[in-house]
TITI-172936 format. One record per atom (N, C-alpha, C, CB): atom name; x, y, z. Coordinates in Angstrom, 1 decimal, m for minus. Glycine has a CB too. Layout:
// TITI-172936
ATOM  site      c1      c2      c3
ATOM    CA       X       Y       Z
...
END
This chain:
// TITI-172936
ATOM  site      c1      c2      c3
ATOM     N     0.9    m1.0     0.0
ATOM    CA    m0.2     0.0    m0.1
ATOM     C     0.5     1.0     0.0
ATOM    CB    m1.2     0.1     0.9
ATOM     N     0.1     2.3    m0.8
ATOM    CA     1.3     3.9    m0.6
ATOM     C     1.1     4.3     0.6
ATOM    CB     1.0     5.5    m1.6
ATOM     N     2.1     5.4     0.8
ATOM    CA     1.6     6.3     1.8
ATOM     C     1.5     7.5     1.4
ATOM    CB     2.3     6.3     2.7
ATOM     N     0.4     7.6     0.1
ATOM    CA     0.4     8.7    m0.7
ATOM     C    m1.1     9.1     0.4
ATOM    CB     0.3     8.5    m2.7
ATOM     N    m1.1    10.6     0.6
ATOM    CA    m2.5    10.9     1.7
ATOM     C    m3.9    10.3     1.0
ATOM    CB    m2.7    12.9     2.0
ATOM     N    m3.9    11.0    m0.7
ATOM    CA    m5.0    10.6    m1.3
ATOM     C    m5.4     9.0    m0.9
ATOM    CB    m4.9    10.9    m2.8
ATOM     N    m4.4     8.5    m1.0
ATOM    CA    m4.9     6.9    m0.6
ATOM     C    m5.2     6.4     0.7
ATOM    CB    m4.0     6.0    m0.9
ATOM     N    m4.9     6.9     1.1
ATOM    CA    m5.1     7.0     3.0
ATOM     C    m6.4     7.2     2.7
ATOM    CB    m4.3     8.5     4.2
ATOM     N    m6.9     8.5     2.3
ATOM    CA    m8.0     8.8     2.7
ATOM     C    m9.1     7.7     1.5
ATOM    CB    m8.0    10.6     2.8
ATOM     N    m9.0     7.2     0.5
ATOM    CA    m9.7     6.2    m0.1
ATOM     C   m10.0     5.4     0.7
ATOM    CB    m9.2     5.6    m0.9
ATOM     N    m8.9     4.8     1.6
ATOM    CA    m9.0     3.3     2.0
ATOM     C    m9.8     3.5     3.1
ATOM    CB    m7.6     2.4     2.4
ATOM     N    m9.8     4.5     3.8
ATOM    CA   m10.7     5.3     5.2
ATOM     C   m12.1     5.0     4.7
ATOM    CB   m10.5     7.2     5.5
ATOM     N   m12.3     5.8     3.7
ATOM    CA   m13.7     5.9     2.8
ATOM     C   m14.2     4.7     2.7
ATOM    CB   m13.5     6.5     1.4
ATOM     N   m13.6     3.6     2.0
ATOM    CA   m13.7     2.3     1.5
ATOM     C   m14.5     1.4     3.1
ATOM    CB   m11.9     1.6     0.9
ATOM     N   m13.4     1.6     4.1
ATOM    CA   m13.8     0.7     5.3
ATOM     C   m14.9     1.3     5.8
ATOM    CB   m12.7     0.6     6.6
ATOM     N   m14.8     2.5     5.7
ATOM    CA   m16.5     3.4     6.4
ATOM     C   m17.4     3.0     5.5
ATOM    CB   m16.7     5.3     6.4
ATOM     N   m17.7     3.0     4.6
ATOM    CA   m19.0     2.5     3.5
ATOM     C   m19.0     0.8     3.4
ATOM    CB   m18.6     3.2     1.7
ATOM     N   m18.1     0.4     4.0
ATOM    CA   m18.1    m1.4     4.2
ATOM     C   m18.4    m1.3     5.4
ATOM    CB   m16.7    m2.5     3.9
ATOM     N   m18.3    m1.0     6.3
ATOM    CA   m18.7    m1.2     7.6
ATOM     C   m19.9    m0.6     7.7
ATOM    CB   m17.9    m0.7     8.6
ATOM     N   m20.7     0.6     7.2
ATOM    CA   m22.1     0.8     6.7
ATOM     C   m22.6     0.1     6.5
ATOM    CB   m22.4     1.4     5.8
ATOM     N   m22.3    m0.4     5.4
ATOM    CA   m23.4    m1.4     4.8
ATOM     C   m23.7    m2.8     5.3
ATOM    CB   m23.2    m1.6     3.6
ATOM     N   m22.2    m3.2     5.9
ATOM    CA   m22.8    m4.6     6.7
ATOM     C   m23.5    m4.3     8.4
ATOM    CB   m21.2    m5.8     6.9
ATOM     N   m23.5    m3.5     8.7
ATOM    CA   m24.5    m2.8     9.6
ATOM     C   m25.3    m3.1     9.1
ATOM    CB   m24.6    m1.6    10.0
ATOM     N   m26.3    m2.1     7.8
ATOM    CA   m27.4    m2.9     7.1
ATOM     C   m27.4    m4.5     6.3
ATOM    CB   m27.8    m1.9     6.0
ATOM     N   m26.4    m5.3     6.9
ATOM    CA   m26.7    m6.6     6.4
ATOM     C   m26.4    m6.9     4.7
ATOM    CB   m28.3    m6.8     6.7
ATOM     N   m25.7    m5.7     4.4
ATOM    CA   m25.2    m5.6     2.8
ATOM     C   m24.3    m5.8     2.7
ATOM    CB   m25.4    m4.7     2.1
ATOM     N   m23.8    m6.9     1.2
ATOM    CA   m22.4    m7.2     1.1
ATOM     C   m22.1    m6.9     0.1
ATOM    CB   m22.0    m8.3     1.2
ATOM     N   m21.2    m5.8    m0.7
ATOM    CA   m20.9    m5.7    m2.3
ATOM     C   m20.2    m6.2    m2.0
ATOM    CB   m20.6    m4.7    m3.2
ATOM     N   m19.7    m7.8    m2.6
ATOM    CA   m18.7    m8.3    m3.0
ATOM     C   m17.4    m7.7    m3.9
ATOM    CB   m19.2    m9.1    m3.5
ATOM     N   m17.3    m6.9    m4.9
ATOM    CA   m16.7    m6.1    m5.3
ATOM     C   m16.6    m5.1    m4.7
ATOM    CB   m16.9    m6.0    m6.2
ATOM     N   m17.1    m4.7    m3.9
ATOM    CA   m16.6    m3.2    m3.0
ATOM     C   m15.3    m3.1    m2.9
ATOM    CB   m17.1    m2.9    m1.5
ATOM     N   m14.6    m2.1    m3.7
ATOM    CA   m13.0    m2.3    m3.4
ATOM     C   m12.2    m0.9    m3.9
ATOM    CB   m12.2    m3.8    m4.2
ATOM     N   m11.2    m0.4    m3.7
ATOM    CA   m10.6     0.4    m4.7
ATOM     C   m10.4     0.6    m6.5
ATOM    CB    m9.6     0.3    m4.2
ATOM     N   m10.8     1.5    m6.6
ATOM    CA   m10.7     1.2    m8.3
ATOM     C    m9.1     1.4    m9.1
ATOM    CB   m11.8     2.5    m9.2
ATOM     N    m9.1     0.1    m9.5
ATOM    CA    m7.4     0.3    m9.5
ATOM     C    m6.8     0.8   m10.8
ATOM    CB    m6.7    m1.2    m9.2
ATOM     N    m7.1     1.0   m11.9
ATOM    CA    m7.0     2.0   m12.4
ATOM     C    m6.8     3.4   m12.2
ATOM    CB    m7.5     1.9   m12.7
ATOM     N    m7.0     4.1   m11.4
ATOM    CA    m6.9     5.3   m10.4
ATOM     C    m6.3     4.8    m9.3
ATOM    CB    m8.1     6.0   m10.1
ATOM     N    m6.4     3.9    m9.0
ATOM    CA    m5.2     3.6    m7.7
ATOM     C    m4.0     3.5    m8.1
ATOM    CB    m5.3     2.3    m6.8
ATOM     N    m3.7     2.6    m9.3
ATOM    CA    m2.5     2.5   m10.2
ATOM     C    m1.9     4.0   m10.5
ATOM    CB    m2.9     1.7   m11.6
ATOM     N    m2.7     5.1   m10.7
ATOM    CA    m2.0     6.0   m11.8
ATOM     C    m0.7     6.3   m10.9
ATOM    CB    m3.0     7.4   m12.3
ATOM     N     0.2     6.7   m11.7
ATOM    CA     1.6     7.4   m11.2
ATOM     C     1.4     9.1   m11.0
ATOM    CB     2.9     7.0   m12.6
ATOM     N     0.4     9.6   m11.9
ATOM    CA     0.2    11.3   m12.0
ATOM     C    m1.0    12.1   m11.4
ATOM    CB     0.1    11.6   m13.6
ATOM     N    m1.6    11.4   m10.5
ATOM    CA    m2.5    12.2    m9.6
ATOM     C    m2.4    13.1    m8.6
ATOM    CB    m3.2    11.5    m9.2
ATOM     N    m4.0    14.0    m8.3
ATOM    CA    m4.1    15.0    m7.9
ATOM     C    m5.1    14.0    m6.5
ATOM    CB    m4.6    16.3    m8.9
ATOM     N    m6.5    13.9    m7.4
ATOM    CA    m7.5    13.3    m6.2
ATOM     C    m7.1    12.1    m6.1
ATOM    CB    m9.2    13.2    m6.5
ATOM     N    m7.5    11.6    m4.9
ATOM    CA    m8.0    10.0    m4.2
ATOM     C    m8.1     9.5    m5.1
ATOM    CB    m9.2     9.6    m3.3
ATOM     N    m7.7     7.7    m5.5
ATOM    CA    m8.2     6.9    m6.0
ATOM     C    m9.9     6.9    m5.9
ATOM    CB    m7.6     6.0    m5.4
ATOM     N   m10.8     6.2    m7.0
ATOM    CA   m11.6     6.2    m6.8
ATOM     C   m12.1     4.9    m6.5
ATOM    CB   m11.9     6.8    m7.4
ATOM     N   m13.2     4.6    m5.7
ATOM    CA   m13.9     3.6    m5.2
ATOM     C   m14.8     2.6    m6.2
ATOM    CB   m14.7     4.2    m4.1
ATOM     N   m14.8     1.7    m6.6
ATOM    CA   m15.3     1.0    m7.4
ATOM     C   m16.5     0.3    m6.3
ATOM    CB   m14.3     0.1    m8.1
ATOM     N   m18.0     0.6    m6.6
ATOM    CA   m19.0     0.1    m5.8
ATOM     C   m19.1    m2.0    m6.5
ATOM    CB   m20.7     1.3    m6.1
ATOM     N   m18.9    m2.2    m7.9
ATOM    CA   m19.1    m3.2    m7.6
ATOM     C   m20.5    m3.4    m8.3
ATOM    CB   m18.9    m3.3    m6.3
ATOM     N   m20.6    m5.0    m8.9
ATOM    CA   m22.0    m5.1    m8.9
ATOM     C   m22.8    m5.8    m8.2
ATOM    CB   m22.2    m5.2    m9.8
ATOM     N   m24.0    m6.0    m8.6
ATOM    CA   m24.6    m6.8    m7.0
ATOM     C   m26.3    m7.3    m7.7
ATOM    CB   m24.7    m5.2    m5.1
ATOM     N   m26.4    m8.6    m7.0
ATOM    CA   m28.1    m8.9    m7.3
ATOM     C   m29.1    m7.7    m7.0
ATOM    CB   m28.7   m10.4    m6.3
ATOM     N   m30.1    m8.1    m7.7
ATOM    CA   m31.2    m7.4    m7.5
ATOM     C   m31.7    m7.1    m5.8
ATOM    CB   m32.3    m8.2    m8.2
ATOM     N   m31.3    m8.1    m5.3
ATOM    CA   m31.2    m8.2    m3.9
ATOM     C   m31.4    m7.5    m3.0
ATOM    CB   m30.4    m8.5    m3.6
ATOM     N   m29.6    m7.2    m3.4
ATOM    CA   m29.1    m6.5    m2.9
ATOM     C   m29.2    m5.3    m3.1
ATOM    CB   m28.2    m6.8    m3.0
ATOM     N   m29.5    m4.8    m4.3
ATOM    CA   m29.8    m3.7    m4.5
ATOM     C   m31.1    m3.1    m3.9
ATOM    CB   m29.7    m3.7    m5.8
ATOM     N   m32.1    m3.4    m3.7
ATOM    CA   m33.1    m3.6    m2.9
ATOM     C   m32.9    m3.2    m1.9
ATOM    CB   m33.4    m4.5    m2.7
ATOM     N   m31.8    m3.7    m1.2
ATOM    CA   m31.3    m3.6     0.5
ATOM     C   m31.0    m2.8     0.8
ATOM    CB   m30.3    m4.3     1.1
ATOM     N   m30.0    m2.3    m0.2
ATOM    CA   m29.6    m0.8    m0.2
ATOM     C   m30.4     0.0    m0.5
ATOM    CB   m28.6    m0.6    m1.0
ATOM     N   m31.3     0.2    m1.4
ATOM    CA   m32.4     0.9    m1.6
ATOM     C   m32.8     1.8    m0.2
ATOM    CB   m33.6    m0.2    m2.1
ATOM     N   m33.6     0.1     0.1
ATOM    CA   m34.6     0.5     1.7
ATOM     C   m33.4     1.0     2.6
ATOM    CB   m35.5    m1.0     2.8
ATOM     N   m32.3     0.4     3.1
ATOM    CA   m31.5     1.5     3.8
ATOM     C   m31.3     2.9     3.5
ATOM    CB   m30.4     1.2     4.0
ATOM     N   m31.5     3.2     2.4
ATOM    CA   m30.8     4.9     2.0
ATOM     C   m32.1     5.3     2.4
ATOM    CB   m30.2     5.5     0.1
ATOM     N   m33.4     4.6     2.0
ATOM    CA   m34.8     5.4     1.9
ATOM     C   m35.1     5.7     3.7
ATOM    CB   m36.2     4.2     1.1
ATOM     N   m34.5     4.8     4.2
ATOM    CA   m34.9     4.6     5.7
ATOM     C   m33.8     5.9     6.4
ATOM    CB   m34.5     2.6     6.4
ATOM     N   m32.8     6.1     5.6
ATOM    CA   m32.1     7.1     6.5
ATOM     C   m32.4     8.4     6.7
ATOM    CB   m30.9     7.4     6.2
ATOM     N   m32.4     9.3     6.9
ATOM    CA   m33.3    10.9     7.3
ATOM     C   m32.0    11.8     6.2
ATOM    CB   m33.1    11.6     9.8
ATOM     N   m33.2    12.1     5.6
ATOM    CA   m32.6    13.3     4.1
ATOM     C   m31.9    14.2     4.4
ATOM    CB   m33.7    14.2     3.3
ATOM     N   m30.7    14.7     3.5
ATOM    CA   m30.0    15.6     4.2
ATOM     C   m30.7    16.6     3.4
ATOM    CB   m28.5    15.7     4.2
END
């Protein structure tokens, strides 16, 4: 793993999102860092997160969890 500040930011966000999803019983198996943006040598912004694919049941569970959350 890199010591780049953007990498740390992306990994922290990834960990936070994964934990929040698990707290709602949701698992996105492909959730990870977006490898092309993580591997880029000349980048300013943090790497992207790849939310990945999911089946319809997981999509509905995610939608339900978001719909229960307070609106911002």
